[in-house]
C-alpha positions as CSV (number, residue, x, y, z in Angstrom):
1,M,9.9,11.0,7.0
2,L,6.9,11.4,4.7
3,R,3.4,10.7,6.0
4,I,1.1,9.4,3.2
5,L,-2.7,8.8,3.7
6,L,-3.8,5.8,1.6
7,L,-7.5,5.0,1.2
8,G,-9.4,3.1,-1.5
9,D,-12.6,1.3,-2.4
10,T,-14.8,4.0,-1.2
11,H,-17.7,2.7,-3.4
12,I,-19.8,5.9,-3.3
13,E,-23.3,5.3,-4.7
14,L,-23.6,1.8,-3.2
15,D,-27.2,1.7,-1.9
16,L,-27.5,5.5,-2.4
17,P,-30.7,6.3,-4.4
18,L,-31.2,10.0,-5.0
19,R,-35.0,9.6,-5.1
20,P,-35.8,6.4,-3.1
21,R,-39.2,4.9,-3.7
22,V,-39.2,3.1,-0.4
23,Q,-38.5,4.7,2.9
24,R,-35.9,2.6,4.7
25,R,-32.4,3.1,6.0
26,H,-29.9,3.0,3.1
27,R,-26.2,2.3,3.5
28,G,-24.9,4.8,1.1
29,P,-24.6,7.6,3.6
30,D,-22.3,5.4,5.7
31,F,-19.8,5.4,2.9
32,V,-20.0,9.1,2.3
33,R,-19.5,9.7,6.0
34,N,-16.4,7.4,6.2
35,L,-14.9,9.1,3.1
36,K,-15.0,12.4,4.9
37,L,-13.7,10.9,8.1
38,A,-10.8,9.2,6.3
39,L,-9.7,12.6,4.8
40,E,-9.8,14.5,8.1
41,P,-6.1,14.1,8.9
42,A,-5.3,15.6,5.5
43,R,-7.7,18.5,6.1
44,R,-5.9,19.1,9.4
45,G,-2.5,19.1,7.7
46,E,-1.3,16.0,9.4
47,V,-0.2,14.2,6.2
48,D,2.0,15.2,3.3
49,L,0.2,13.3,0.5
50,V,-3.2,11.6,-0.2
51,I,-3.5,8.6,-2.4
52,H,-6.8,7.0,-3.5
53,S,-6.3,3.5,-4.8
54,G,-9.4,3.1,-6.9
55,D,-13.1,2.3,-6.9
56,V,-14.1,5.8,-5.9
57,F,-17.5,4.8,-7.1
58,D,-19.6,1.6,-7.0
59,R,-20.7,2.1,-10.6
60,P,-19.1,3.7,-13.6
61,N,-21.7,6.3,-14.4
62,P,-23.1,7.9,-11.3
63,P,-25.3,11.0,-11.4
64,I,-23.4,14.2,-11.1
65,E,-25.0,14.8,-7.6
66,V,-23.4,11.5,-6.4
67,A,-20.1,12.4,-8.1
68,R,-20.0,15.6,-6.1
69,L,-20.4,13.7,-2.9
70,A,-17.2,11.8,-3.7
71,Y,-15.2,14.6,-5.2
72,D,-16.0,17.5,-2.9
73,P,-14.1,16.0,0.1
74,L,-11.1,15.3,-2.2
75,V,-11.1,18.8,-3.6
76,A,-11.3,20.2,-0.1
77,V,-8.1,18.5,0.7
78,A,-6.4,19.8,-2.5
79,Q,-7.5,23.3,-1.6
80,T,-5.3,23.1,1.5
81,G,-2.3,22.6,-0.8
82,T,-1.9,18.8,-0.3
83,H,-1.5,16.7,-3.4
84,V,-4.2,14.1,-4.1
85,L,-3.4,11.2,-6.5
86,I,-6.2,8.9,-7.7
87,V,-6.1,5.8,-9.8
88,P,-9.4,4.5,-11.3
89,G,-10.5,1.0,-10.5
90,N,-12.6,-1.7,-12.1
91,H,-15.9,-0.3,-10.8
92,E,-15.2,2.9,-12.7
93,R,-14.1,0.8,-15.8
94,S,-10.6,2.4,-15.5
95,R,-11.9,6.0,-15.9
96,L,-13.4,8.6,-13.6
97,P,-16.6,10.4,-14.6
98,F,-17.0,14.1,-14.7
99,P,-13.3,15.0,-14.9
100,P,-13.9,18.8,-14.7
101,L,-15.1,18.3,-11.1
102,L,-11.6,17.3,-10.2
103,A,-9.9,20.2,-12.1
104,H,-7.5,21.4,-9.4
105,P,-3.7,21.8,-9.7
106,C,-3.1,19.6,-6.6
107,I,-5.3,16.7,-8.0
108,H,-3.9,14.2,-10.4
109,V,-5.9,11.3,-11.9
110,F,-4.1,8.5,-13.6
111,D,-6.3,8.0,-16.6
112,R,-3.5,6.1,-18.3
113,P,-0.3,4.5,-17.0
114,E,2.2,7.3,-16.3
115,R,4.8,8.7,-13.9
116,W,3.7,11.6,-11.7
117,R,6.5,13.7,-10.2
118,G,6.2,16.3,-7.6
119,S,7.8,17.9,-4.5
120,V,6.2,16.9,-1.3
121,A,7.5,18.1,2.1
122,G,10.8,18.9,0.5
123,A,11.3,15.5,-1.0
124,R,11.2,14.6,-4.7
125,I,8.4,12.1,-5.2
126,E,7.7,9.8,-8.2
127,V,4.5,7.8,-8.4
128,V,3.8,5.3,-11.2
129,G,0.0,5.1,-11.5
130,M,-1.7,2.2,-13.4
131,P,-5.5,2.3,-13.8
132,F,-7.3,-1.1,-13.5
133,N,-6.4,-3.6,-16.2
134,R,-8.1,-7.0,-16.4
135,C,-4.8,-8.5,-17.3
136,A,-2.5,-7.7,-14.4
137,D,0.0,-10.6,-14.5
138,G,3.8,-10.2,-14.4
139,T,4.1,-9.9,-18.2
140,A,1.5,-7.2,-18.4
141,V,2.9,-5.1,-15.6
142,R,6.5,-5.4,-16.8
143,H,5.3,-4.3,-20.3
144,T,3.4,-1.3,-18.8
145,L,6.5,-0.1,-16.9
146,A,8.8,-0.6,-19.9
147,E,6.6,1.6,-22.1
148,L,6.9,4.5,-19.6
149,E,9.7,7.1,-19.6
150,P,12.7,6.0,-17.5
151,P,12.4,6.5,-13.7
152,D,14.0,9.6,-12.2
153,P,17.2,8.5,-10.6
154,S,17.2,11.5,-8.3
155,A,13.8,10.8,-6.8
156,D,13.9,10.5,-3.0
157,V,10.7,8.3,-2.9
158,R,9.3,6.1,-5.7
159,L,5.9,4.4,-5.3
160,L,3.8,2.2,-7.5
161,L,0.0,2.7,-7.5
162,G,-2.5,0.3,-8.9
163,H,-5.8,-1.4,-8.5
164,L,-5.0,-5.1,-8.7
165,A,-4.7,-8.4,-6.9
166,V,-1.2,-9.6,-5.8
167,E,-0.3,-13.2,-5.1
168,G,-0.9,-13.9,-1.4
169,A,-3.7,-11.4,-0.9
170,V,-6.5,-12.8,1.2
171,V,-10.2,-11.9,1.1
172,G,-13.6,-13.0,2.5
173,I,-14.9,-14.8,5.5
174,D,-13.3,-18.1,4.3
175,D,-9.8,-16.4,3.7
176,F,-9.7,-17.0,0.0
177,M,-6.1,-16.4,-1.2
178,F,-5.2,-15.2,-4.7
179,R,-2.6,-17.4,-6.3
180,A,-0.2,-16.8,-9.1
181,G,-1.0,-18.2,-12.5
182,R,-4.2,-16.2,-13.2
183,R,-4.2,-13.4,-15.7
184,D,-5.7,-11.0,-13.1
185,V,-3.1,-11.8,-10.4
186,L,0.4,-10.3,-10.1
187,P,2.9,-12.9,-9.0
188,G,5.0,-11.9,-6.0
189,G,8.1,-12.3,-8.0
190,A,7.0,-9.7,-10.5
191,V,6.6,-6.9,-7.9
192,P,9.3,-4.5,-9.1
193,G,12.2,-3.4,-7.0
194,R,13.6,0.1,-6.4
195,Y,10.2,1.3,-5.1
196,A,9.3,2.0,-1.5
197,A,6.0,0.1,-1.9
198,L,3.3,-1.0,-4.2
199,L,0.0,0.6,-3.1
200,S,-3.2,-0.9,-4.3
201,G,-6.9,-1.1,-4.1
202,H,-9.3,-3.8,-5.3
203,I,-8.7,-6.0,-2.2
204,H,-11.1,-5.0,0.5
205,R,-9.3,-6.5,3.4
206,R,-6.5,-4.3,4.9
207,Q,-3.1,-6.1,4.8
208,V,0.6,-5.7,4.0
209,L,2.2,-8.3,1.9
210,R,6.0,-8.8,2.1
211,E,6.5,-12.3,0.7
212,T,4.8,-15.0,-1.4
213,P,2.8,-17.8,0.3
214,G,5.9,-19.9,-0.3
215,G,8.0,-17.5,1.7
216,R,9.9,-15.7,-1.1
217,P,10.4,-12.0,-0.2
218,F,8.9,-9.3,-2.4
219,E,11.2,-6.7,-3.9
220,A,8.8,-4.1,-2.4
221,P,6.0,-4.4,0.1
222,V,2.4,-4.3,-1.1
223,V,-0.1,-2.3,1.0
224,Y,-3.8,-2.6,0.9
225,A,-5.7,-0.1,3.0
226,G,-8.9,-2.0,2.3
227,S,-12.4,-0.6,1.8
228,I,-13.8,2.2,4.1
229,E,-16.9,0.2,4.9
230,R,-18.2,-3.3,4.6
231,T,-19.5,-3.7,1.1
232,S,-20.9,-7.3,1.4
233,S,-21.5,-10.0,4.0
234,V,-18.2,-11.7,3.3
235,E,-16.5,-8.7,4.9
236,R,-18.7,-8.8,8.0
237,E,-15.9,-9.6,10.5
238,E,-13.3,-7.2,9.0
239,P,-12.3,-3.8,10.5
240,K,-12.4,-1.0,8.0
241,G,-10.6,2.2,7.6
242,Y,-7.5,3.8,5.9
243,A,-3.8,3.7,6.3
244,I,-1.1,6.2,7.2
245,L,2.2,5.2,5.6
246,H,5.5,6.4,7.0
247,V,8.1,6.5,4.2
248,D,11.8,7.3,4.6
249,P,13.3,9.1,1.6
250,G,16.6,7.7,0.4
251,P,18.4,5.7,-2.3
252,G,16.6,3.1,-4.3
253,G,13.3,4.8,-4.0
254,G,13.1,5.2,-0.3
255,R,11.9,2.7,2.3
256,L,8.5,2.0,3.8
257,D,9.1,2.3,7.6
258,E,5.7,1.8,9.1
259,V,2.0,1.2,8.1
260,E,-0.5,2.5,10.6
261,M,-4.0,1.1,10.0
262,V,-6.7,3.5,11.2
263,D,-10.2,2.2,12.0
264,L,-13.4,3.9,10.8
265,P,-16.9,3.3,12.3
266,T,-18.6,0.2,10.8
267,R,-22.1,-1.1,11.3
268,P,-22.4,-4.7,12.5
269,M,-23.5,-7.2,9.8
270,T,-25.7,-10.2,10.5
271,I,-27.0,-13.1,8.4
272,L,-30.3,-14.6,9.3
273,E,-31.5,-17.9,7.8
274,P,-35.1,-18.7,8.7
275,K,-36.5,-22.1,8.2
276,A,-40.1,-21.1,7.9
277,L,-41.9,-20.8,4.5
278,R,-45.2,-19.0,5.2
279,Q,-45.2,-15.2,5.3
280,D,-46.9,-15.0,8.7
281,D,-44.5,-17.4,10.3
282,L,-41.5,-15.6,8.7
283,Q,-42.7,-12.2,9.8
284,R,-43.1,-13.3,13.4
285,W,-39.7,-15.1,13.4
286,L,-38.0,-12.1,11.9
287,D,-39.6,-9.7,14.3
288,A,-38.3,-11.7,17.3
289,E,-34.8,-12.1,15.8
290,L,-34.4,-8.4,14.9
291,R,-35.2,-7.4,18.5
292,K,-32.0,-9.3,19.6
293,L,-29.7,-7.3,17.4
294,T,-28.0,-3.9,17.8
295,P,-30.2,-1.1,16.6
296,D,-28.0,-0.1,13.6
297,A,-27.4,-3.6,12.3
298,V,-27.1,-4.4,8.6
299,V,-29.1,-7.6,8.1
300,Q,-29.2,-10.1,5.3
301,V,-32.1,-12.5,5.4
302,R,-31.5,-15.6,3.3
303,L,-34.8,-17.3,2.6
304,R,-35.2,-21.0,1.7
305,A,-36.5,-22.0,-1.7
306,G,-40.3,-21.6,-1.7
307,A,-40.4,-19.1,1.1
308,K,-42.8,-16.2,0.8
309,L,-41.9,-12.9,2.5
310,S,-42.8,-9.6,0.8
311,A,-40.7,-6.5,1.1
312,K,-43.6,-4.7,2.8
313,A,-43.9,-7.5,5.4
314,A,-40.2,-7.3,6.1
315,R,-40.2,-3.5,6.5
316,E,-43.1,-3.7,8.9
317,V,-40.9,-5.4,11.5
318,T,-37.6,-3.8,10.7
319,P,-36.6,-0.8,12.9
320,E,-35.9,2.4,11.1
321,T,-32.3,2.3,12.3
322,M,-31.5,-1.0,10.6
323,S,-30.8,-1.9,7.0
324,L,-32.3,-5.1,5.8
325,R,-32.2,-7.0,2.6
326,T,-33.8,-10.3,1.7
327,M,-32.3,-12.9,-0.6
328,V,-34.1,-15.7,-2.4
329,P,-32.3,-18.7,-3.8
330,R,-31.9,-18.6,-7.6
331,R,-33.9,-21.2,-9.5
332,R,-31.7,-23.4,-11.6
333,I,-32.4,-23.5,-15.3
334,G,-34.1,-26.8,-16.1
335,A,-34.9,-27.6,-12.5
């Protein structure tokens, strides 16, 4: 039995200014902390392989200081002798910055579609990695696989690794479901067989897909570990973490036996929608509402059109332990 640690959508650099102009609690350190926590089982030698399913960063060109925050924990795992496989996502524009920082024999980055082969815990492993591609429908994926060298028939475990949306994946507070027919959605019927699983990032809610919304079984299960922290308010009710996969080596690429979802610490998210318009009224209202929340809350204040609340006024009533952001409705062109 192989134990594989799957994580993704770490989004390092989200709200992580190196030289902040305003002293407030930023959310970036939460993501760096959770990346390190997610990799702890690998540091302790409790898993056989680590796979990152993309969106290591929140933006494609982070400063090198930020890149080190993401890469150093991954390199530390590789230095224990555990292989680390990474597929770039859409936020990296399908390539990882500063490749020399990941120059380690136990780290492999799929900077193009290819098959990686290695020996892990005595088993022959083959992983097909596919960096993010805006066109991820059935035709595109079949074409990508056809252009690669043939699969190794002697492999004990075969896995697909990508950063894409699969039919039936659900996201957001309103449970939006991805449907087949879009260029950026892989239909369930196009998930290839003879693989133990398709492992993917891009979808921030943890889930395992085994059939289409219509009930047609996939040829291989699809596993999303989800993001390691809540990146937006639409994820405010979702647990976050990583996954430990138990894979049985065997004919046909092996079999996914169990998926263990492991929670990471998340800060509570709250949306406040004041009705007041004047700054003095808004500041008093906000002060009273923030006192009702948990000290480390992440707060989004959605102002009404015409409301006036300066960033300074909001900071004056926001506890240092909270993260607060105000949003003003966009003015329609021609309105």
